[in-house]
N, CA, C and O of each residue as an XYZ file, in Angstrom:
548
protein
N     -26.129     -5.724    -20.244
C     -26.127     -4.387    -19.669
C     -25.610     -4.515    -18.196
O     -25.767     -5.499    -17.475
N     -24.929     -3.285    -17.856
C     -24.246     -3.203    -16.611
C     -25.237     -2.847    -15.581
O     -26.256     -2.252    -15.932
N     -25.042     -3.150    -14.354
C     -25.825     -2.770    -13.324
C     -25.486     -1.222    -12.808
O     -24.414     -0.649    -13.006
N     -26.364     -0.804    -12.271
C     -26.189      0.618    -11.781
C     -24.871      0.780    -10.937
O     -24.098      1.730    -11.069
N     -24.709     -0.253    -10.062
C     -23.547     -0.278     -9.188
C     -22.228     -0.409    -10.091
O     -21.199      0.237     -9.891
N     -22.407     -1.303    -11.068
C     -21.235     -1.340    -11.908
C     -20.801     -0.110    -12.580
O     -19.606      0.162    -12.706
N     -21.939      0.792    -13.102
C     -21.636      1.940    -13.829
C     -21.152      2.860    -12.607
O     -20.225      3.618    -12.894
N     -21.519      2.903    -11.590
C     -21.021      3.847    -10.388
C     -19.821      3.499     -9.946
O     -18.999      4.404     -9.799
N     -19.500      2.337     -9.681
C     -18.291      1.865     -8.789
C     -17.331      1.114     -9.391
O     -16.293      1.025     -8.735
N     -17.352      0.501    -10.515
C     -16.354     -0.252    -11.139
C     -15.633      0.592    -12.230
O     -16.188      1.085    -13.212
N     -14.223      0.691    -11.888
C     -13.344      1.226    -12.741
C     -13.117      0.719    -14.025
O     -13.091     -0.500    -14.193
N     -12.886      1.783    -15.293
C     -12.705      1.079    -16.724
C     -11.263      0.939    -16.785
O     -10.792      0.015    -17.447
N     -10.448      1.816    -16.121
C      -9.038      1.919    -16.316
C      -8.293      1.517    -15.129
O      -8.722      1.798    -14.010
N      -7.057      0.791    -15.324
C      -6.224      0.376    -14.210
C      -5.409      1.550    -13.929
O      -5.255      1.854    -12.746
N      -4.860      2.261    -14.845
C      -4.070      3.419    -14.735
C      -4.557      4.599    -15.556
O      -4.855      4.489    -16.746
N      -4.621      5.675    -14.906
C      -5.097      6.968    -15.633
C      -3.862      7.820    -15.863
O      -2.868      7.824    -15.137
N      -4.056      8.576    -17.017
C      -2.938      9.503    -17.457
C      -3.547     10.869    -16.938
O      -4.631     11.235    -17.392
N      -2.943     11.556    -16.092
C      -3.312     12.761    -15.497
C      -2.493     13.993    -15.834
O      -1.374     14.107    -15.333
N      -2.995     14.966    -16.689
C      -2.246     16.039    -16.870
C      -1.930     16.871    -15.786
O      -2.885     17.302    -15.141
N      -0.706     17.215    -15.419
C      -0.103     18.000    -14.188
C       0.381     19.267    -14.540
O       0.825     19.930    -13.603
N       0.409     19.792    -15.706
C       1.002     20.963    -15.897
C       1.877     20.806    -17.146
O       1.694     19.922    -17.983
N       2.952     21.841    -17.213
C       4.109     21.866    -18.243
C       5.227     21.978    -17.584
O       5.328     22.509    -16.478
N       6.337     21.369    -18.379
C       7.712     21.548    -17.865
C       8.487     23.003    -18.493
O       7.899     23.775    -19.249
N       9.636     23.163    -18.111
C      10.324     24.415    -18.577
C      10.458     24.252    -19.997
O      10.754     25.313    -20.545
N      10.314     23.074    -20.935
C      10.335     23.198    -22.129
C       8.997     23.128    -22.979
O       8.883     22.796    -24.159
N       8.022     23.519    -22.095
C       6.636     23.485    -22.476
C       6.134     22.352    -22.888
O       5.271     22.374    -23.766
N       6.550     21.211    -22.368
C       5.844     19.932    -22.669
C       5.001     19.676    -21.607
O       5.247     20.080    -20.471
N       3.830     18.905    -21.955
C       2.948     18.568    -20.904
C       3.440     17.449    -19.984
O       3.945     16.442    -20.481
N       3.311     17.587    -18.661
C       3.655     16.532    -17.773
C       2.546     15.767    -17.460
O       1.521     16.225    -16.954
N       2.753     14.485    -17.782
C       1.505     13.488    -17.380
C       2.012     12.584    -16.176
O       3.137     12.086    -16.173
N       1.219     12.439    -15.298
C       1.334     11.487    -14.282
C       0.519     10.110    -14.395
O      -0.693     10.223    -14.576
N       0.957      9.073    -14.325
C       0.304      7.628    -14.416
C       0.035      7.285    -13.072
O       0.934      7.071    -12.259
N      -1.312      7.217    -12.777
C      -1.754      6.995    -11.572
C      -2.782      5.866    -11.409
O      -3.770      5.785    -12.140
N      -2.518      5.025    -10.450
C      -3.625      4.032    -10.121
C      -4.596      4.494     -9.059
O      -4.241      5.340     -8.239
N      -5.791      3.976     -9.045
C      -6.931      4.228     -8.284
C      -6.636      3.859     -6.815
O      -6.228      2.709     -6.653
N      -6.778      4.671     -5.658
C      -6.669      4.258     -4.516
C      -7.561      3.187     -4.215
O      -8.697      3.187     -4.690
N      -7.143      2.247     -3.449
C      -7.806      1.126     -3.034
C      -7.648     -0.069     -4.044
O      -8.057     -1.209     -3.826
N      -7.025      0.334     -5.133
C      -6.829     -1.059     -6.071
C      -5.951     -2.096     -5.497
O      -5.321     -1.775     -4.490
N      -5.807     -3.267     -5.961
C      -5.271     -4.320     -5.390
C      -3.728     -4.008     -5.092
O      -3.263     -4.312     -3.993
N      -3.045     -3.484     -5.941
C      -1.647     -3.017     -5.661
C      -1.501     -2.076     -4.200
O      -0.654     -2.197     -3.314
N      -2.463     -1.258     -4.279
C      -2.429     -0.291     -3.092
C      -2.724     -0.894     -1.777
O      -2.201     -0.505     -0.733
N      -3.620     -1.901     -1.864
C      -3.971     -2.587     -0.671
C      -2.848     -3.535     -0.218
O      -2.583     -3.731      0.968
N      -2.198     -4.115     -1.267
C      -1.281     -4.950     -1.006
C       0.164     -4.345     -0.362
O       0.889     -4.996      0.390
N       0.420     -2.994     -0.807
C       1.326     -2.268     -0.295
C       1.094     -1.758      1.231
O       1.962     -1.768      2.103
N      -0.170     -1.335      1.376
C      -0.776     -1.033      2.765
C      -0.559     -2.014      3.628
O      -0.120     -1.727      4.742
N      -0.850     -3.480      3.243
C      -0.624     -4.497      4.145
C       0.853     -4.706      4.424
O       1.263     -4.946      5.560
N       1.619     -4.612      3.397
C       3.089     -4.696      3.642
C       3.865     -3.925      4.570
O       4.870     -4.323      5.160
N       3.229     -2.582      4.675
C       3.641     -1.639      5.362
C       2.788     -1.281      6.760
O       2.982     -0.272      7.438
N       1.922     -2.198      7.009
C       0.942     -1.790      8.067
C       1.667     -1.796      9.479
O       1.308     -0.976     10.324
N       2.602     -2.632      9.732
C       3.328     -2.542     11.006
C       4.280     -1.342     11.064
O       4.563     -0.884     12.172
N       4.769     -0.827     10.010
C       5.637      0.347     10.118
C       4.796      1.529     10.138
O       5.235      2.527     10.710
N       3.558      1.563      9.552
C       2.687      2.588      9.717
C       2.347      2.773     11.089
O       2.495      3.881     11.604
N       1.898      1.782     11.749
C       1.482      1.703     13.154
C       2.606      2.152     14.008
O       2.366      2.950     14.914
N       3.899      1.684     13.793
C       4.947      2.141     14.593
C       5.175      3.517     14.584
O       5.546      4.037     15.637
N       4.998      4.294     13.453
C       5.538      5.581     13.160
C       4.332      6.593     13.404
O       4.492      7.803     13.243
N       3.263      6.107     13.753
C       2.035      7.026     13.848
C       2.421      8.196     14.687
O       2.013      9.295     14.310
N       2.974      8.145     15.514
C       3.202      9.314     16.677
C       4.451     10.203     16.164
O       4.771     11.196     16.817
N       5.087      9.878     15.107
C       6.256     10.614     14.525
C       5.844     10.898     13.207
O       5.859     10.017     12.346
N       5.414     12.249     12.934
C       4.995     12.714     11.619
C       5.924     12.564     10.541
O       5.507     12.213      9.437
N       7.112     12.785     10.735
C       8.228     12.741      9.645
C       8.429     11.057      9.034
O       8.459     10.698      7.857
N       8.541     10.264     10.210
C       8.602      8.926      9.932
C       7.283      8.370      9.205
O       7.387      7.667      8.199
N       6.158      8.681      9.700
C       4.914      8.338      9.125
C       4.827      8.769      7.588
O       4.558      8.009      6.658
N       5.076      9.990      7.510
C       5.119     10.575      6.109
C       6.041      9.669      5.164
O       5.624      9.337      4.054
N       7.156      9.323      5.572
C       8.092      8.505      4.783
C       7.284      7.076      4.369
O       7.373      6.547      3.261
N       6.555      6.616      5.388
C       5.995      5.218      5.081
C       4.910      5.495      3.978
O       4.765      4.769      2.994
N       4.126      6.673      4.252
C       3.096      6.930      3.281
C       3.621      7.120      1.698
O       2.991      6.762      0.702
N       4.747      7.680      1.714
C       5.527      7.947      0.483
C       5.706      6.695     -0.066
O       5.280      6.413     -1.186
N       6.376      5.833      0.722
C       6.593      4.495      0.176
C       5.448      3.924     -0.497
O       5.431      3.727     -1.712
N       4.481      3.653      0.294
C       3.359      3.216     -0.320
C       2.635      3.717     -1.579
O       2.000      3.008     -2.360
N       2.842      5.189     -1.669
C       2.240      5.822     -2.860
C       3.299      5.521     -4.061
O       2.877      5.371     -5.207
N       4.583      5.445     -3.784
C       5.627      5.332     -4.827
C       5.543      3.960     -5.403
O       5.802      3.799     -6.596
N       5.193      2.936     -4.624
C       5.191      1.700     -5.081
C       3.736      1.227     -5.456
O       3.647      0.122     -5.990
N       2.692      1.884     -5.251
C       1.432      1.212     -5.756
C       0.514      2.215     -6.352
O      -0.362      1.750     -7.082
N       0.548      3.630     -6.166
C      -0.185      4.489     -6.697
C       0.366      5.264     -8.003
O      -0.241      5.233     -9.074
N       1.542      5.942     -7.814
C       2.240      6.684     -8.700
C       2.871      5.752     -9.599
O       3.948      5.301     -9.210
N       2.446      5.372    -10.695
C       3.024      4.282    -11.451
C       4.246      4.952    -12.377
O       5.254      4.324    -12.700
N       3.994      6.244    -12.718
C       5.101      6.803    -13.508
C       4.812      8.223    -13.893
O       3.838      8.813    -13.425
N       5.691      8.812    -14.787
C       5.240     10.178    -15.222
C       5.955     10.280    -16.758
O       6.701      9.398    -17.182
N       5.666     11.279    -17.382
C       6.089     11.708    -18.541
C       6.526     13.224    -18.643
O       5.789     14.154    -18.315
N       7.680     13.351    -19.087
C       8.100     14.668    -19.289
C       8.466     15.620    -17.927
O       8.408     16.849    -17.903
N       8.814     14.835    -16.929
C       9.423     15.441    -15.790
C      10.740     15.639    -16.009
O      11.363     14.765    -16.611
N      11.349     16.731    -15.596
C      12.689     17.311    -15.923
C      13.392     17.347    -14.551
O      12.783     17.675    -13.533
N      14.673     17.005    -14.557
C      15.385     17.513    -13.290
C      15.980     18.804    -13.315
O      15.725     19.563    -14.250
N      16.825     19.174    -12.296
C      17.345     20.534    -12.214
C      18.205     20.934    -13.444
O      18.405     22.125    -13.679
N      18.685     20.012    -14.185
C      19.583     20.265    -15.384
C      18.726     20.224    -16.626
O      19.281     20.319    -17.721
N      17.419     20.090    -16.542
C      16.658     20.086    -17.645
C      16.639     18.675    -18.502
O      16.294     18.649    -19.684
N      16.996     17.664    -17.865
C      17.003     16.252    -18.359
C      15.921     15.542    -17.867
O      15.519     15.751    -16.722
N      15.353     14.651    -18.665
C      14.264     13.863    -18.259
C      14.669     13.078    -16.879
O      15.770     12.571    -16.665
N      13.693     13.084    -16.103
C      13.898     12.240    -14.795
C      13.019     11.193    -14.846
O      11.791     11.284    -14.829
N      13.866      9.907    -14.928
C      13.042      8.637    -14.892
C      12.282      8.404    -13.735
O      12.595      8.874    -12.642
N      11.297      7.698    -13.928
C      10.320      7.489    -12.814
C      10.439      6.055    -12.177
O       9.662      5.101    -12.231
N      11.826      6.224    -11.471
C      12.254      4.984    -10.816
C      11.482      5.080     -9.329
O      10.880      6.080     -8.936
N      11.625      3.849     -8.602
C      10.984      4.094     -7.353
C      11.554      5.020     -6.534
O      10.808      5.602     -5.747
N      12.849      5.312     -6.549
C      13.610      6.161     -5.690
C      13.221      7.568     -6.061
O      12.865      8.299     -5.137
N      13.238      8.035     -7.253
C      12.957      9.115     -7.711
C      11.431      9.636     -7.368
O      11.173     10.810     -7.101
N      10.501      8.611     -7.416
C       9.051      8.871     -7.006
C       9.024      9.114     -5.729
O       8.491     10.158     -5.351
N       9.592      8.204     -4.784
C       9.663      8.530     -3.351
C      10.305      9.723     -2.992
O       9.735     10.392     -2.129
N      11.436     10.177     -3.486
C      12.049     11.428     -3.098
C      11.107     12.620     -3.476
O      10.931     13.617     -2.777
N      10.548     12.372     -4.651
C       9.663     13.634     -5.036
C       8.396     13.762     -4.109
O       8.045     14.848     -3.647
N       7.747     12.602     -3.875
C       6.631     12.691     -3.013
C       6.978     13.076     -1.491
O       6.173     13.681     -0.783
N       8.215     12.683     -1.065
C       8.565     13.096      0.303
C       8.969     14.678      0.440
O       8.783     15.383      1.433
N       9.549     15.049     -0.767
C       9.901     16.544     -0.683
C       8.785     17.538     -0.960
O       8.774     18.669     -0.475
N       7.817     17.038     -1.790
C       6.837     18.068     -2.194
C       5.503     17.498     -1.766
O       4.905     16.668     -2.451
N       4.968     18.055     -0.398
C       3.809     17.597     -0.053
C       2.605     17.831     -1.071
O       1.708     17.001     -1.214
N       2.669     19.075     -1.789
C       1.537     19.241     -2.685
C       1.579     18.250     -3.832
O       0.591     18.062     -4.543
N       2.774     17.596     -4.013
C       2.708     16.602     -5.190
C       1.989     15.400     -4.539
O       1.142     14.812     -5.212
N       2.250     15.006     -3.334
C       1.619     14.044     -2.692
C       0.206     14.170     -2.768
O      -0.464     13.324     -3.362
N      -0.385     15.326     -2.121
C      -1.743     15.663     -2.262
C      -2.370     15.547     -3.526
O      -3.467     15.003     -3.651
N      -1.662     16.081     -4.573
C      -2.223     16.060     -5.937
C      -2.247     14.544     -6.430
O      -3.255     14.112     -6.989
N      -1.194     13.786     -6.232
C      -1.465     12.279     -6.639
C      -2.501     11.594     -5.990
O      -3.198     10.808     -6.634
N      -2.727     11.831     -4.567
C      -3.664     11.144     -3.826
C      -5.242     11.716     -4.273
O      -6.242     10.998     -4.244
N      -5.234     13.087     -4.667
C      -6.456     13.530     -4.889
C      -6.865     13.048     -6.229
O      -8.070     12.941     -6.462
N      -5.960     12.735     -7.167
C      -6.342     12.191     -8.426
C      -6.489     10.687     -8.306
O      -7.202     10.169     -9.164
N      -5.977      9.941     -7.452
C      -6.266      8.399     -7.140
C      -7.618      8.284     -6.562
O      -8.281      7.259     -6.720
N      -8.047      9.299     -5.900
C      -9.535      9.065     -5.292
C     -10.592      9.775     -6.197
O     -11.769      9.843     -5.842
N     -10.190     10.249     -7.257
C     -11.117     10.860     -8.218
C     -11.673      9.823     -9.213
O     -11.028      9.614    -10.240
N     -12.798      9.171     -8.990
C     -13.205      8.145     -9.649
C     -13.372      8.542    -11.195
O     -13.345      7.668    -12.061
N     -13.532      9.788    -11.476
C     -13.836     10.146    -12.836
C     -12.662     10.030    -13.824
O     -12.840     10.016    -15.042
N     -11.382      9.942    -13.206
C     -10.288      9.696    -13.985
C     -10.083      8.177    -14.447
O      -9.266      7.879    -15.319
N     -10.848      7.290    -13.828
C     -10.780      5.831    -13.970
C     -11.949      5.280    -14.800
O     -12.227      4.084    -14.876
N     -12.645      6.338    -15.453
C     -13.884      5.976    -16.165
C     -13.496      6.187    -17.694
O     -12.703      7.053    -18.065
N     -14.084      5.380    -18.454
C     -13.787      5.724    -20.072
C     -14.348      7.193    -20.268
O     -15.273      7.621    -19.576
N     -13.779      7.872    -21.172
C     -14.048      9.292    -21.531
C     -15.562      9.480    -22.077
O     -16.282     10.438    -21.796
N     -15.868      8.533    -22.801
C     -17.142      8.395    -23.616
C     -17.998      7.491    -22.846
O     -17.573      6.390    -22.495
N     -19.236      7.911    -22.550
C     -20.188      6.894    -22.029
C     -20.675      6.040    -23.087
O     -21.161      6.477    -24.130
N     -20.511      4.557    -22.748
C     -20.903      3.704    -23.925
C     -22.495      3.702    -23.871
O     -23.103      3.524    -22.815
N     -23.089      3.905    -25.043
C     -24.702      3.766    -25.089
C     -25.015      2.251    -25.550
O     -24.850      1.696    -26.637
N     -25.509      1.805    -24.366
C     -25.666      0.166    -24.584
C     -27.110      0.219    -25.379
O     -27.822      1.223    -25.347
N     -27.446     -0.943    -26.074
C     -28.655     -1.066    -26.823
C     -29.803     -0.948    -25.843
O     -29.761     -1.475    -24.732
N     -30.859     -0.219    -26.301
C     -32.010     -0.082    -25.451
C     -31.919      1.183    -24.495
O     -32.977      1.576    -24.005
N     -30.854      1.791    -24.218
C     -30.788      2.897    -23.387
C     -31.181      3.999    -24.065
O     -30.827      4.172    -25.232
N     -32.010      4.924    -23.365
C     -32.328      6.167    -23.872
C     -31.377      7.318    -23.721
O     -30.824      7.548    -22.645
N     -31.204      7.974    -24.696
C     -30.171      9.149    -24.639
C     -30.901     10.341    -24.144
O     -31.841     10.782    -24.805
N     -30.508     10.940    -22.939
C     -31.544     11.873    -22.389
C     -30.835     13.321    -22.665
O     -31.335     14.355    -22.222
N     -29.618     13.310    -23.437
C     -28.986     14.677    -23.638
C     -29.886     15.318    -24.662
O     -30.358     14.667    -25.594
N     -30.136     16.712    -24.464
C     -31.007     17.407    -25.476
C     -30.048     17.984    -26.536
O     -28.913     18.309    -26.189
N     -30.427     18.116    -27.728
C     -29.690     18.463    -28.644
C     -29.927     20.030    -28.875
O     -29.299     20.627    -29.749
């Protein structure tokens, strides 16, 4: 049986698939996102800590460092993202970085998803032996 803390605070998924809308071909856009605070995120933050501190007073440079961290640790990839010519845009580090830097709302959406623990839990609650189902029929 899992403890209450495990149920509340331990993630079930390393990477969550987050629907983000539809592209011009009416295909669903899916972002693959890691949870904020995961080991990859912490490692990237440590790697860029001095750069973050040096750029703290310059918003543009600071944003660039944040985008580096997100591109290498949080935004793992995407599906069905198209470029200006309607071609599939590969989720390379450079493409992720460029998109995060250009679109602040994208950065906010990625980080909102990365901090939403519900995305990192299994969809269905496991009913462990001996637990009482409190849902009314």
